[in-house]
C-alpha positions as a printed Julia matrix, in Angstrom:
258×3 Matrix{Float64}:
 128.43   23.79  -120.65
 130.77   24.47  -117.77
 134.66   25.53  -117.89
 135.83   21.34  -117.9
 133.24   20.03  -120.48
 134.17   23.05  -122.79
 138.13   21.98  -123.09
 137.14   18.29  -123.09
 135.44   19.38  -126.15
 138.58   21.53  -127.49
 140.75   18.26  -127.07
 138.15   16.37  -129.05
 137.95   18.52  -131.81
 141.68   18.58  -131.76
 141.87   15.26  -131.93
 139.01   14.78  -134.57
 141.4    16.82  -137.21
 144.17   15.51  -136.77
 145.87   13.95  -139.19
 148.84   12.78  -136.33
 148.67   12.71  -132.81
 150.71   11.76  -130.74
 150.5    10.72  -126.46
 153.44   11.81  -124.54
 152.68    9.85  -120.7
 154.58   10.13  -117.63
 154.13    8.72  -113.87
 150.5    10.38  -113.58
 149.3     7.43  -115.34
 150.58    5.0   -113.47
 149.7     6.31  -110.05
 146.37    5.74  -111.02
 146.98    2.4   -111.24
 148.28    2.61  -107.91
 151.69    2.66  -108.67
 154.08    4.73  -106.51
 156.5     7.23  -108.71
 159.76    8.66  -108.08
 159.28   12.53  -107.54
 156.0    14.06  -105.45
 157.24   15.51  -103.08
 156.49   13.31   -99.78
 155.53   10.04  -101.32
 157.85    9.85  -104.12
 160.43    6.59  -104.05
 163.51    8.8   -104.01
 162.15   10.49  -100.54
 162.42    6.64   -99.09
 165.65    5.65  -100.82
 168.94    7.22  -102.66
 168.64    6.59  -105.84
 172.42    7.72  -106.53
 172.97    4.44  -104.21
 170.21    2.02  -105.27
 169.12    2.99  -109.14
 172.57    4.49  -110.69
 174.4     1.89  -113.05
 177.36    2.28  -111.34
 176.65    1.05  -107.78
 174.48   -1.71  -109.55
 176.84   -2.82  -111.15
 179.0    -2.97  -108.42
 176.48   -5.35  -106.34
 174.2    -4.53  -103.82
 173.27   -6.12  -100.31
 170.47   -9.13  -101.54
 168.98   -8.55   -97.57
 168.75   -4.81   -97.56
 167.96   -4.79  -101.17
 164.82   -7.0   -100.5
 163.75   -4.6    -97.63
 163.09   -2.23   -99.68
 161.06   -3.95  -102.1
 159.1    -5.25   -99.33
 158.78   -2.28   -96.92
 157.84   -0.07  -100.81
 155.62   -2.63  -102.15
 157.13   -2.5   -105.59
 155.28   -6.06  -105.98
 152.24   -3.44  -107.46
 154.62   -3.0   -110.96
 154.56   -6.46  -111.59
 150.61   -6.88  -110.54
 148.95   -3.35  -111.69
 146.11   -3.43  -113.82
 145.45   -0.31  -116.42
 143.45    2.36  -115.47
 140.66    4.15  -117.46
 142.76    6.19  -118.94
 145.58    3.26  -120.52
 142.09    2.2   -122.27
 141.47    5.35  -123.74
 144.63    5.74  -125.11
 144.32    2.42  -126.27
 140.68    2.92  -127.69
 141.79    6.03  -129.26
 144.19    4.32  -131.33
 141.56    1.48  -132.27
 139.79    4.47  -133.9
 142.62    5.78  -135.64
 142.76    8.87  -134.0
 146.49    7.89  -132.12
 149.27    7.07  -134.32
 151.68    6.32  -131.34
 152.28    6.39  -127.61
 155.58    7.91  -125.77
 156.2     6.66  -122.38
 158.41    7.48  -119.6
 157.22    4.43  -117.67
 158.71    0.57  -118.12
 155.42   -0.73  -116.06
 153.41   -2.34  -119.88
 150.13   -1.29  -118.46
 149.31    0.94  -122.39
 150.22   -2.75  -124.09
 148.5    -3.96  -121.02
 144.92   -1.95  -122.01
 145.44   -2.57  -125.78
 148.01   -0.28  -127.0
 150.02   -1.23  -129.94
 152.75    1.18  -130.91
 154.24    2.15  -127.46
 157.91    3.55  -127.83
 159.48    2.68  -124.3
 161.89    5.92  -123.8
 162.97    4.38  -120.26
 163.14    0.78  -121.22
 160.63   -1.31  -120.08
 160.61   -3.93  -116.73
 159.45   -6.81  -119.25
 163.34   -7.9   -119.95
 166.62   -8.27  -117.99
 169.63   -8.75  -120.68
 173.86   -9.41  -120.09
 175.38   -6.27  -120.5
 178.03   -8.51  -121.86
 176.87  -11.64  -124.49
 173.13   -9.1   -124.49
 171.4   -12.39  -123.86
 167.96  -11.29  -122.9
 165.62  -13.22  -120.28
 162.15  -12.73  -118.88
 161.41  -10.72  -115.58
 160.17  -13.73  -113.54
 164.0   -15.71  -114.74
 165.67  -12.32  -113.41
 164.3   -12.56  -109.99
 164.68  -16.53  -110.37
 168.24  -15.53  -111.1
 168.82  -13.3   -108.37
 167.15  -15.56  -105.95
 169.4   -19.14  -107.19
 172.31  -17.16  -106.96
 171.49  -15.29  -103.88
 172.97  -11.86  -105.46
 172.32   -8.74  -107.05
 173.29   -8.24  -109.99
 172.88  -11.91  -111.28
 175.67  -13.05  -113.26
 175.12  -14.78  -116.65
 176.55  -18.01  -117.82
 179.36  -15.99  -119.74
 180.34  -13.83  -116.85
 178.71  -10.68  -117.64
 176.22   -8.86  -115.09
 172.25   -9.51  -116.06
 170.8    -6.02  -115.62
 166.87   -4.94  -115.54
 166.16   -3.45  -119.45
 165.05   -0.17  -117.59
 166.81    3.15  -118.2
 169.52    3.91  -114.42
 170.94    7.08  -113.71
 174.33    7.43  -115.46
 172.67    5.51  -119.09
 171.71    6.74  -122.21
 168.11    6.4   -122.86
 167.94    3.65  -125.86
 168.71    5.44  -129.06
 165.97    3.84  -131.53
 163.29    4.77  -129.01
 164.77    8.37  -128.47
 164.92    9.07  -132.49
 161.56    7.4   -132.98
 160.51    9.64  -130.19
 161.76   12.95  -131.86
 160.6    11.79  -134.85
 157.11   11.69  -134.13
 157.18   14.88  -131.98
 158.05   17.01  -135.44
 155.78   15.07  -137.18
 152.57   14.91  -135.07
 150.0    17.68  -135.67
 148.88   16.77  -131.8
 150.7    16.05  -129.0
 148.49   14.7   -126.02
 150.75   14.89  -122.59
 148.85   12.62  -120.19
 150.38   12.71  -116.46
 154.19   13.95  -116.66
 155.24   16.58  -114.79
 158.02   17.3   -117.91
 160.42   17.35  -116.02
 162.78   14.74  -117.16
 165.15   15.3   -120.08
 165.29   14.61  -122.86
 161.73   13.4   -123.26
 160.63   15.95  -121.55
 162.01   18.79  -125.24
 159.65   16.6   -127.34
 156.37   18.98  -126.34
 158.67   22.0   -127.47
 159.72   20.27  -130.27
 155.73   19.26  -131.07
 154.51   22.9   -130.63
 157.85   24.56  -132.88
 156.84   22.27  -135.32
 153.54   23.75  -135.84
 151.61   21.04  -133.19
 149.37   22.03  -131.17
 149.67   20.87  -127.63
 147.07   19.71  -125.5
 148.87   18.89  -121.19
 146.41   17.09  -119.4
 148.41   16.99  -114.95
 147.61   17.52  -111.93
 149.97   19.73  -111.24
 151.65   22.45  -113.43
 154.72   21.66  -115.96
 157.08   24.01  -117.07
 155.4    24.14  -120.94
 152.02   25.13  -119.6
 152.68   28.79  -120.87
 152.67   27.48  -124.57
 149.82   25.19  -124.42
 146.78   25.12  -126.25
 144.81   23.43  -123.4
 145.41   22.67  -119.95
 143.18   19.96  -118.01
 144.79   20.28  -114.4
 142.8    16.75  -113.76
 143.54   12.89  -113.3
 143.94   11.48  -116.25
 141.99    8.46  -115.56
 139.2    10.71  -115.06
 139.74   13.21  -118.53
 139.88   10.89  -121.01
 137.49    9.13  -120.97
 135.2    11.77  -121.44
 137.89   13.02  -124.23
 137.14    9.75  -126.1
 133.31    9.95  -125.6
 133.1    13.75  -126.98
 135.51   12.53  -130.13
 132.92    9.5   -131.06
 130.04   12.32  -130.54
 131.42   14.57  -132.63
 132.74   11.95  -135.38
């Protein structure tokens, strides 16, 4: 048995023994569905555009030049975000949930791919592209209607009938994370017996604190990520591999051991 096969088997054993397993997913889950990430050196979106100009809540509420923003969207092919499909890693986590082996997914991603794969209990720590809301009256609309509002008004941000600003329900720089999602995430981290970190570099806080909290509460910690993370030193198992390749193998081993 090779090293990777042995580590895969150990992870499967952890999963089978755990009474409450939580997965924490990051950008590495989405990049394998061809969605560009934000922070990777050389390829990240923030190396192409200034996040403080285009992703800060203060800048957003002041408004953007529509032609400039549309040009950026076209140049970066952000349409991939709305047309992407779940990869085998997303499907593997959904299968673990169906098997009763995964209690919750806490995701830093806003693309809804976990839900598209069939996962039910997903905590979206950084919000979701699913909806947009008026910052004044809280009226909620879906993303298609938001885009229609932008096109119809020829303005970013579009203005609600009440006079408020309509904003996508994703977390911008300068905004706090959704408090309900954050509270739920920390509660799961404190009570889980196993945390699976899937495709996260664990550098974005406060979500990056969750593995340390889980480990400090007695949980086993497994990190599956292409590159190193600040928490590798405390992990029980580290697999430097693509999640879309590793997770399906782990699920098959879970089945075999069960």
